[in-house]
C-alpha positions in Angstrom: -71.2 -96.3 173.4 -73.6 -93.9 175.4 -74.1 -92.5 178.5 -71.8 -89.7 178.2 -68.7 -91.6 179.3 -65.4 -91.0 177.1 -64.2 -94.9 176.3 -60.5 -95.7 177.0 -59.0 -96.4 173.8 -58.8 -100.9 173.2 -55.6 -101.9 171.6 -55.1 -105.3 169.5 -52.1 -107.0 168.6 -51.6 -109.6 165.3 -49.0 -112.0 164.0 -47.0 -110.9 161.1 -44.6 -112.2 157.9 -41.6 -110.9 156.3 -40.0 -109.3 152.5 -37.6 -106.9 152.5 -37.8 -103.1 150.3 -36.0 -100.3 150.9 -36.6 -98.7 154.2 -40.4 -99.4 153.6 -42.6 -101.7 156.1 -45.9 -102.8 154.6 -49.1 -105.4 155.7 -51.9 -105.3 157.3 -52.9 -104.0 161.0 -55.6 -106.0 161.2 -58.1 -108.3 159.3 -61.4 -109.0 158.7 -63.5 -111.7 160.5 -60.2 -113.1 162.7 -61.0 -114.5 165.5 -59.5 -112.6 168.6 -60.0 -114.1 172.6 -59.6 -111.1 174.4 -58.6 -112.3 178.1 -60.9 -114.6 178.0 -63.8 -112.6 178.7 -65.2 -112.5 174.9 -63.9 -113.4 171.5 -63.6 -110.5 169.1 -64.1 -109.8 165.4 -63.6 -106.7 163.1 -66.3 -106.4 160.2 -65.6 -105.3 156.5 -65.2 -101.5 156.7 -65.0 -101.3 160.7 -61.7 -98.5 159.8 -63.6 -96.5 156.7 -65.2 -93.5 158.9 -61.4 -93.2 160.5 -59.7 -93.0 156.5 -62.6 -90.9 155.4 -62.3 -88.4 158.0 -58.6 -88.0 157.6 -57.8 -88.4 161.1 -53.9 -88.2 161.7 -53.1 -91.4 162.9 -49.4 -92.7 163.9 -47.3 -95.8 163.4 -45.9 -96.4 166.8 -43.3 -99.1 168.2 -45.3 -101.3 170.7 -47.6 -98.5 171.3 -45.2 -96.3 172.8 -45.9 -92.4 171.7 -42.1 -91.5 172.4 -41.3 -94.1 169.6 -43.1 -92.6 166.5 -42.3 -94.6 162.8 -44.3 -92.7 160.6 -47.9 -90.8 160.7 -50.8 -90.1 157.9 -50.6 -86.0 158.2 -46.8 -86.2 157.3 -47.4 -89.0 154.3 -45.0 -91.2 156.1 -47.7 -93.4 156.8 -50.7 -94.7 154.3 -54.1 -96.8 155.3 -56.2 -98.7 153.1 -58.7 -101.1 153.6 -59.3 -104.0 151.3 -61.7 -107.1 151.8 -58.8 -108.5 154.1 -58.3 -105.7 155.9 -56.8 -102.5 157.2 -53.6 -102.4 155.1 -50.7 -100.1 156.3 -47.4 -99.0 154.3 -44.8 -96.8 155.9 -41.6 -95.6 155.6 -39.2 -96.4 158.6 -37.4 -93.4 160.1 -33.6 -93.6 160.2 -33.4 -94.0 164.2 -32.5 -96.2 166.7 -35.8 -97.7 167.1 -36.4 -97.4 162.9 -33.8 -99.5 162.4 -34.3 -101.9 165.2 -37.7 -102.6 164.2 -36.5 -102.8 160.4 -34.0 -105.4 161.1 -36.4 -107.5 163.4 -38.2 -107.5 160.7 -36.4 -108.9 158.0 -35.2 -111.3 160.3 -39.1 -112.7 160.8 -38.5 -111.5 164.5 -41.6 -109.1 164.9 -44.2 -110.5 166.6 -47.2 -108.8 164.6 -49.0 -105.6 164.2 -51.3 -104.0 167.0 -54.2 -101.2 166.6 -55.7 -98.7 168.6 -59.0 -97.6 168.6 -61.9 -96.6 170.4 -65.3 -98.5 169.4 -67.9 -96.7 168.1 -70.4 -99.5 166.7 -70.5 -103.3 168.0 -72.5 -105.9 168.2 -72.7 -108.2 171.1 -74.1 -111.8 171.0 -73.1 -113.5 174.7 -69.5 -113.8 174.7 -68.8 -112.9 171.3 -68.1 -109.0 169.8 -67.9 -107.9 166.0 -66.2 -104.6 165.9 -68.4 -102.4 163.4 -67.1 -99.1 163.2 -64.1 -97.6 165.5 -62.1 -94.7 165.7 -58.6 -95.8 164.8 -56.1 -94.0 167.3 -52.5 -95.4 165.9 -51.1 -99.1 164.5 -48.0 -100.4 166.3 -45.1 -102.8 165.2 -45.6 -105.6 168.3 -42.4 -106.8 168.7 -43.8 -109.8 171.4 -47.2 -111.3 171.3 -50.1 -109.9 169.2 -54.1 -110.9 170.0 -55.3 -111.6 166.2 -54.2 -113.8 163.8 -53.4 -113.0 160.3 -51.8 -109.7 160.3 -48.9 -108.9 158.5 -45.2 -106.8 158.4 -43.3 -106.8 155.6 -39.7 -105.3 154.9 -39.4 -104.7 151.5 -36.3 -103.6 149.1 -36.3 -103.1 145.7 -32.2 -104.0 145.5 -30.8 -106.8 147.1 -27.3 -106.2 148.0 -24.9 -108.2 145.5 -22.9 -110.3 148.3 -26.6 -111.8 149.4 -27.9 -111.8 146.0 -24.7 -113.8 145.1 -24.6 -116.1 148.5 -28.2 -117.0 147.7 -27.4 -118.0 144.0 -24.2 -120.3 145.1 -26.5 -121.9 147.5 -29.4 -122.8 145.0 -26.8 -124.3 142.6 -25.3 -126.1 145.6 -29.0 -127.4 146.4 -28.9 -128.4 143.1 -26.1 -130.6 142.8 -26.5 -131.8 145.8 -30.4 -133.4 144.7 
């Protein structure tokens, strides 16, 4: 970065997986080392620790639906969004609001229909080598549940539930017994 210009925030999106646990979504908004083809212009990876500066500054980071600031799912300032880094990537855990879009995202995540996770950032430090770009440090603005196609592979989103409703549990148990008897 340099030259006195403020760079426009960039966005990256990633695919997901789903499990159930109450009104929470959790998973990875970004994974380290995964390659993403950015519009045929370059191949991008994220270095481990790229988000640590944003997390240490305790900036107010939002969780949105499809990067839409009108559909806020959670935020770090209120404690409804929790972010951390591990050796795999940027983990998130959020409390889903009781709103129409919150219910929609939760229902789609439970069915496995959410396309992935995405994040919006401004690069602070990067390394370029030909058509390759490695993000080494970024200012994270938001993470988003993406309902269509993400850019990065390896992200996850899970709907978590500690309690399985009795009708679903009984149906699953009967289905397993039928499958066992049919072998």
